[in-house]
C-alpha positions as a Markdown table, in Angstrom:
| # | Residue | x | y | z |
|---|---|---|---|---|
| 1 | Met | -3.0 | 20.2 | 55.6 |
| 2 | Ile | -3.0 | 18.4 | 58.9 |
| 3 | Gly | 0.2 | 16.3 | 59.8 |
| 4 | Asp | 0.0 | 12.6 | 60.1 |
| 5 | Glu | 0.6 | 12.8 | 63.9 |
| 6 | Asn | -2.8 | 14.6 | 64.2 |
| 7 | Lys | -5.0 | 12.6 | 61.9 |
| 8 | Arg | -6.3 | 10.3 | 64.6 |
| 9 | Ala | -7.3 | 13.4 | 66.7 |
| 10 | Phe | -10.2 | 14.1 | 64.3 |
| 11 | His | -13.3 | 12.0 | 64.5 |
| 12 | Arg | -15.6 | 11.2 | 61.5 |
| 13 | Met | -19.1 | 12.6 | 61.5 |
| 14 | Leu | -21.6 | 10.3 | 59.9 |
| 15 | Ile | -23.8 | 12.2 | 57.6 |
| 16 | Asp | -25.8 | 11.7 | 54.5 |
| 17 | Ala | -25.5 | 14.8 | 52.4 |
| 18 | Glu | -25.8 | 15.4 | 48.7 |
| 19 | Leu | -22.5 | 15.7 | 47.0 |
| 20 | Arg | -21.3 | 17.1 | 43.7 |
| 21 | Ile | -17.8 | 15.9 | 42.6 |
| 22 | Trp | -15.7 | 17.1 | 39.7 |
| 23 | Val | -13.0 | 15.0 | 38.1 |
| 24 | Gly | -11.4 | 17.2 | 35.4 |
| 25 | Gln | -14.2 | 18.6 | 33.4 |
| 26 | Gln | -16.7 | 15.8 | 34.3 |
| 27 | Ser | -19.3 | 16.4 | 37.1 |
| 28 | Tyr | -21.1 | 13.7 | 39.0 |
| 29 | Ser | -23.7 | 13.5 | 41.8 |
| 30 | Gly | -23.1 | 11.3 | 44.9 |
| 31 | Leu | -23.6 | 11.0 | 48.6 |
| 32 | Cys | -21.2 | 12.1 | 51.4 |
| 33 | Lys | -21.3 | 9.3 | 54.0 |
| 34 | Asp | -18.8 | 10.7 | 56.5 |
| 35 | Leu | -16.8 | 13.8 | 57.0 |
| 36 | Ser | -13.7 | 14.7 | 59.1 |
| 37 | Ala | -11.2 | 17.5 | 59.3 |
| 38 | Thr | -8.9 | 15.6 | 56.9 |
| 39 | Gly | -11.3 | 14.0 | 54.4 |
| 40 | Met | -14.6 | 12.4 | 53.5 |
| 41 | Gly | -16.1 | 9.1 | 52.6 |
| 42 | Ile | -18.3 | 9.3 | 49.5 |
| 43 | Ser | -20.6 | 6.9 | 47.6 |
| 44 | Leu | -21.1 | 7.1 | 43.8 |
| 45 | Lys | -23.2 | 5.1 | 41.3 |
| 46 | Asp | -21.7 | 4.1 | 38.0 |
| 47 | Val | -18.6 | 6.3 | 38.4 |
| 48 | Lys | -15.1 | 4.8 | 38.3 |
| 49 | Leu | -12.4 | 6.9 | 39.9 |
| 50 | Ala | -8.8 | 5.8 | 40.2 |
| 51 | Leu | -6.5 | 6.0 | 43.3 |
| 52 | Gly | -4.7 | 9.3 | 43.1 |
| 53 | Asp | -7.3 | 11.1 | 41.1 |
| 54 | Asp | -7.6 | 14.8 | 41.9 |
| 55 | Val | -11.1 | 15.9 | 42.6 |
| 56 | Glu | -13.2 | 18.8 | 43.7 |
| 57 | Val | -16.2 | 18.3 | 45.9 |
| 58 | Ala | -19.1 | 20.4 | 47.1 |
| 59 | Leu | -21.7 | 19.5 | 49.8 |
| 60 | Ser | -25.2 | 20.8 | 50.1 |
| 61 | Gly | -28.4 | 19.7 | 51.8 |
| 62 | Gln | -30.4 | 20.1 | 55.0 |
| 63 | Gly | -28.4 | 20.3 | 58.2 |
| 64 | Val | -25.1 | 20.8 | 56.3 |
| 65 | Ala | -23.4 | 24.1 | 55.8 |
| 66 | Pro | -22.3 | 24.7 | 52.2 |
| 67 | Phe | -18.8 | 23.3 | 51.9 |
| 68 | Ser | -16.3 | 22.8 | 49.1 |
| 69 | Ala | -12.8 | 21.3 | 48.9 |
| 70 | Lys | -10.1 | 19.9 | 46.7 |
| 71 | Gly | -8.8 | 16.4 | 47.4 |
| 72 | Lys | -7.3 | 13.2 | 46.2 |
| 73 | Val | -8.8 | 9.7 | 46.0 |
| 74 | Val | -7.0 | 7.5 | 48.5 |
| 75 | Arg | -9.2 | 4.5 | 48.8 |
| 76 | Cys | -11.8 | 2.6 | 46.8 |
| 77 | Ile | -14.3 | -0.1 | 47.9 |
| 78 | Ala | -16.4 | -1.6 | 45.1 |
| 79 | Glu | -19.5 | -3.2 | 46.7 |
| 80 | Gly | -22.8 | -2.3 | 45.1 |
| 81 | Asp | -22.4 | 1.5 | 44.9 |
| 82 | Ile | -18.7 | 2.4 | 44.8 |
| 83 | Asp | -17.4 | 4.0 | 48.0 |
| 84 | Tyr | -14.3 | 6.2 | 47.9 |
| 85 | Ala | -12.2 | 8.0 | 50.5 |
| 86 | Val | -11.0 | 11.4 | 49.6 |
| 87 | Glu | -8.2 | 13.2 | 51.5 |
| 88 | Phe | -8.5 | 17.0 | 51.5 |
| 89 | Thr | -5.7 | 19.0 | 49.9 |
| 90 | Ser | -7.4 | 22.4 | 50.3 |
| 91 | Leu | -10.6 | 23.7 | 51.8 |
| 92 | Ser | -12.8 | 26.6 | 50.8 |
């Protein structure tokens, strides 16, 4: 994807869009909180992901063009709902 030297060149867009995430054969609903060229911040209820998990995500909702990607969980913040950072490995 994008090299480390260019990561800071891409700003996050704060959004609240419905998200569908697949981990293996399991599918969950969540919320995309922010989106950039290299990844996204997501919030999930009652879903435990591990650092390094491979995921597939799909966004939908008003004001958001349909979007899907494959990625890897790179950060987890467990406060209330569980927030994760996903780094994209491929976009579609």
